[in-house]
C-alpha positions in Angstrom: -1.1 20.9 19.1 -2.8 22.1 22.3 -2.8 25.6 23.6 -0.5 24.7 26.4 2.0 23.1 24.0 2.0 26.1 21.8 2.4 28.4 24.8 5.4 26.4 26.2 7.0 26.0 22.7 6.7 29.7 22.1 8.3 30.6 25.4 11.0 28.0 24.8 12.1 29.5 21.5 11.6 33.2 22.3 13.4 33.0 25.6 16.3 31.1 23.8 16.5 33.9 21.1 16.5 36.5 23.9 19.2 34.7 25.8 21.4 34.3 22.7 20.9 38.0 21.8 22.3 38.9 25.2 25.3 36.5 25.1 26.3 37.5 21.5 26.9 41.3 22.3 28.9 40.3 25.4 31.2 38.1 23.2 31.5 40.8 20.6 32.4 43.4 23.2 35.1 41.2 24.7 36.5 40.5 21.2 36.6 44.2 20.3 38.4 45.1 23.5 41.0 42.5 22.7 41.6 43.3 19.1 40.8 47.0 18.6 44.5 48.0 18.8 45.3 45.5 16.1 42.5 46.8 13.8 43.9 50.4 14.3 47.4 49.2 13.2 46.1 48.2 9.8 45.7 51.4 7.6 44.1 49.5 4.8 41.5 47.8 7.0 38.0 49.3 6.8 35.0 49.0 9.1 33.0 47.1 6.4 35.7 44.5 6.0 36.0 44.0 9.7 32.2 43.4 10.0 31.9 41.2 6.9 35.1 39.2 7.2 35.5 39.0 11.0 32.4 39.7 13.0 29.8 38.0 10.8 31.8 34.7 10.9 32.4 35.4 14.6 28.6 35.7 15.3 27.9 32.5 13.3 30.6 30.5 15.1 30.0 31.9 18.5 26.2 31.5 18.3 26.4 28.0 17.0 29.0 26.9 19.6 27.1 28.3 22.6 23.6 27.5 21.3 23.1 24.5 23.6 24.3 26.5 26.6 22.1 29.4 25.7 19.2 27.0 25.3 20.0 25.5 28.7 19.9 28.9 30.5 16.7 30.0 28.6 14.9 26.7 29.6 15.8 27.2 33.2 14.7 30.8 33.2 11.2 30.4 31.8 10.5 27.0 33.4 11.6 28.4 36.8 9.2 31.4 36.2 6.4 28.9 35.5 7.1 27.1 38.7 7.5 30.3 40.8 4.2 31.6 39.5 2.6 28.2 40.5 1.6 27.5 36.9 3.0 23.9 36.8 1.0 22.6 39.7 -2.4 23.3 38.0 -1.0 21.7 34.8 -0.4 18.4 36.6 -3.7 18.8 38.6 -5.5 18.9 35.3 -4.3 15.4 34.5 -1.4 16.3 32.2 1.5 13.9 32.9 5.1 14.9 33.1 5.8 13.3 29.8 3.1 15.4 28.1 4.5 18.4 29.8 7.9 17.6 28.3 6.4 17.3 24.7 6.7 20.9 23.6 10.2 21.1 25.0 11.3 18.1 22.9 9.6 19.6 19.8 11.5 22.8 20.3 14.8 20.9 20.9 14.2 19.0 17.7 13.7 22.2 15.7 16.7 23.9 17.0 18.9 20.8 16.9 18.0 20.3 13.2 19.0 23.9 12.4 22.2 23.6 14.4 23.1 20.3 12.7 22.7 21.7 9.2 24.7 24.8 10.2 27.4 22.8 11.9 28.0 20.5 8.9 27.6 23.0 6.0 27.5 26.7 7.0 29.9 27.1 10.0 32.9 25.5 8.2 32.9 28.1 5.4 32.4 30.9 8.0 35.4 29.5 10.0 37.6 29.5 7.0 36.7 33.1 6.2 37.4 34.2 9.8 40.7 32.3 9.8 41.8 34.0 6.6 41.1 37.4 8.1 43.0 36.4 11.2 46.0 35.2 9.2 46.0 38.4 7.1 45.5 41.1 9.8 45.7 39.8 13.4 48.8 37.6 13.6 52.4 38.3 12.9 53.5 34.7 12.8 51.3 32.6 10.5 49.9 29.3 11.8 50.5 27.7 8.5 53.9 26.0 8.2 56.1 26.9 5.2 58.3 23.8 5.5 57.6 20.2 6.4 60.3 17.5 6.8 60.6 13.7 6.4 57.2 13.2 4.8 56.0 9.8 3.6 52.6 9.5 1.9 50.8 6.4 0.7 49.0 7.3 -2.6 47.4 3.8 -3.0 47.8 0.3 -1.7 50.9 -0.1 -3.9 52.3 3.4 -4.4 54.3 5.5 -1.9 56.2 8.8 -2.0 58.8 10.3 0.3 60.3 13.7 0.7 63.2 14.8 2.9 61.7 18.3 2.9 59.0 20.3 1.2 58.6 24.0 0.9 54.9 24.9 0.8 55.5 28.4 -0.3 57.4 27.5 -3.5 55.7 24.0 -3.9 59.2 22.5 -4.1 60.4 19.3 -2.5 63.9 17.8 -2.1 65.3 14.2 -2.1 62.2 12.8 -3.6 61.4 9.1 -3.9 58.5 7.2 -5.5 58.0 3.5 -5.1 55.5 1.1 -6.6 54.9 -2.4 -5.3 53.3 -5.6 -6.5 52.2 -7.1 -3.1 55.4 -7.0 -1.1 57.8 -6.9 -4.0 59.2 -3.6 -5.3 58.5 -3.2 -9.0 59.4 0.4 -9.8 61.3 3.2 -8.2 61.8 6.8 -9.1 64.2 9.2 -7.2 65.0 12.8 -7.9 67.1 15.6 -6.4 64.1 18.0 -6.4 60.5 18.0 -7.4 58.3 21.1 -8.1 54.5 21.3 -8.5 53.0 23.5 -11.2 49.6 24.6 -9.8 48.4 25.7 -13.2 48.4 22.3 -14.9 48.9 20.1 -11.8 52.1 18.6 -13.3 55.2 17.7 -11.2 58.7 18.5 -12.6 61.5 16.2 -11.3 65.2 17.2 -11.7 68.2 14.9 -11.7 66.1 11.8 -11.7 66.8 8.1 -11.9 64.2 5.5 -12.9 64.5 1.8 -12.0 62.2 -0.9 -13.4 62.7 -4.2 -11.5 62.2 -7.1 -13.9 62.4 -10.8 -13.5 65.9 -11.3 -15.0 67.5 -7.8 -14.7 66.7 -4.2 -13.8 66.2 -1.4 -16.4 67.8 1.8 -15.1 67.6 5.2 -16.8 68.3 8.8 -15.7 68.0 12.3 -16.9 68.1 16.0 -16.0 64.4 16.7 -16.1 61.0 15.0 -16.5 57.3 15.9 -16.1 54.8 13.6 -14.5 51.5 13.4 -12.6 50.9 12.1 -9.1 47.7 11.6 -7.2 48.3 14.2 -4.5 48.8 17.9 -4.0 51.1 19.8 -1.7 48.3 20.7 0.7 47.9 16.9 1.4 51.3 17.0 3.1 50.1 19.4 5.8 47.8 18.4 8.7 46.8 21.2 11.1 43.7 21.7 13.1 42.1 24.8 11.5 42.2 23.3 8.0 39.6 20.7 9.3 37.4 23.5 10.6 37.2 25.0 7.2 35.9 21.9 5.4 32.2 21.0 5.0 31.5 17.6 6.6 31.3 15.6 3.4 34.7 17.0 2.3 36.2 16.5 5.7 35.0 12.9 5.8 36.5 12.1 2.4 39.7 13.8 3.4 40.0 11.7 6.6 39.4 8.4 4.6 41.8 9.4 1.9 44.5 10.3 4.4 44.0 7.0 6.3 44.6 5.1 3.0 47.8 7.2 2.5 49.1 6.1 5.9 48.8 9.4 7.8 49.3 8.4 11.4 47.3 10.7 13.6 44.1 12.3 12.2 42.4 12.5 15.6 42.1 16.3 15.4 40.2 16.0 12.2 38.0 13.3 13.6 37.2 15.3 16.7 36.1 18.2 14.6 33.9 15.9 12.5 32.3 14.2 15.5 31.7 17.3 17.5 29.6 18.8 14.7 27.0 16.2 15.6 27.5 15.7 19.3 27.3 19.5 20.1 23.9 20.1 18.6 22.5 16.8 20.1 23.5 18.0 23.5 20.5 20.3 23.3 18.3 17.3 24.2 20.4 16.3 27.2 20.6 19.9 28.5 16.9 20.4 27.9 16.0 17.4 30.0 18.3 18.5 32.8 17.0 22.1 32.7 13.3 21.1 32.9 13.9 18.6 35.6 15.8 21.2 37.7 13.5 24.1 37.1 10.0 22.5 37.1 10.0 22.2 40.9 9.1 25.3 42.9 12.0 26.2 45.3 12.2 28.3 48.4 14.9 30.5 46.8 12.9 31.1 43.6 14.5 31.4 40.2 17.9 32.3 41.6 18.5 28.8 43.1 17.6 26.9 39.9 19.6 29.3 37.8 22.7 29.0 40.1 22.5 25.2 40.0 22.0 25.3 36.2 25.0 27.7 35.6 27.2 25.4 37.8 26.2 22.4 35.7 26.7 24.4 32.5 30.3 25.2 33.4 30.9 21.6 34.3 29.6 20.5 30.9 31.8 23.1 29.1 34.8 21.9 31.1 34.2 18.2 30.4 33.6 19.0 26.7 36.9 20.9 26.3 38.9 18.3 28.2 37.4 15.5 26.2 38.2 17.3 22.9 41.8 17.9 23.9 42.2 14.3 25.0 40.4 13.0 21.9 42.9 14.9 19.7 45.8 12.9 21.1 46.9 9.6 19.6 46.3 7.7 22.8 42.5 8.0 22.9 39.5 7.1 20.8 38.2 10.4 19.4 34.6 9.2 18.9 34.4 8.0 22.5 36.0 11.2 24.0 33.8 13.5 22.0 30.6 11.8 23.1 31.7 11.2 26.7 30.3 14.5 28.1 26.9 13.8 26.5 26.9 10.2 27.9 27.8 11.4 31.4 25.3 14.3 31.4 22.7 11.9 29.7 22.9 9.7 32.8 22.4 12.7 35.0 19.5 13.8 32.8 17.9 10.3 33.2 18.3 10.4 36.9 16.7 13.9 37.2 14.0 12.9 34.8 13.0 9.8 36.9 13.1 11.9 40.1 11.1 14.8 38.6 8.5 12.3 37.2 8.0 10.9 40.7 
């Protein structure tokens, strides 16, 4: 690696770290001002617990989410400084092409993107879950988790289905339970019960006031009883689908959960898919934003760094706006979540290509 490459790469990474170290305290200060009264209302809540269970996850999540934007601002700052100090003109005069000038930026983007991808898929989910548990315990009076779900149908396999009129997730008890097993399109076995309860210790379901019906070729075999124990291939948590549960799963677990839920006939898993797809699209946006930032800031402007920074911040807010809108729309049943999550990167990728061609000329 040439001296110039090392110089630009060093500036790229150090300016990014400096920018992020400025943004993080601002986010923490805003969060403290909003929640300090709730902390004081909890007599058993200590400073060490607030730091370890709330602010460490907050820093990890906040830093990872805004890493591409911090990188974008940092790239504009130090590249604009290079341009204003007339350092870029001698570089090109020495025969170094625009593509070679971009090389250290791309190396830096690859390094930071790889770190962010690893964190997004494996570290951030556990941190999100820890932060959510703290929020549920201390910062909210009405838990997000539902205690009751109604009219649930679940496909356990291609031939097996279960149905509940209602299920209490606090007591792990369901009512008006039905289990059906099919051979193709023909019903072969049906089990109904007045209530069903899951024993967490041994993962056994206890059904009360049950009736079993085996459908045979000549006649049906029917039996009933007051109580029976059995095993099913699901747990009560599989009956509940809410957004923050997806954020707490590492990507391999989340992917398996989505595939398993699709086989069970769950209708809308787009929130889960949006969460899975954004864990890749957000880090890779570093490349797009780096191209835009270099193209904007590598030209010396009359207004100096301020003009480039103002244009960059405007584009940054546009990107955040499109990203949030796309995620909300992608979570709905009417849109393709993969397309919506990647749409901001595609649109800004086209802008990056246009600016790249213009800057190269």
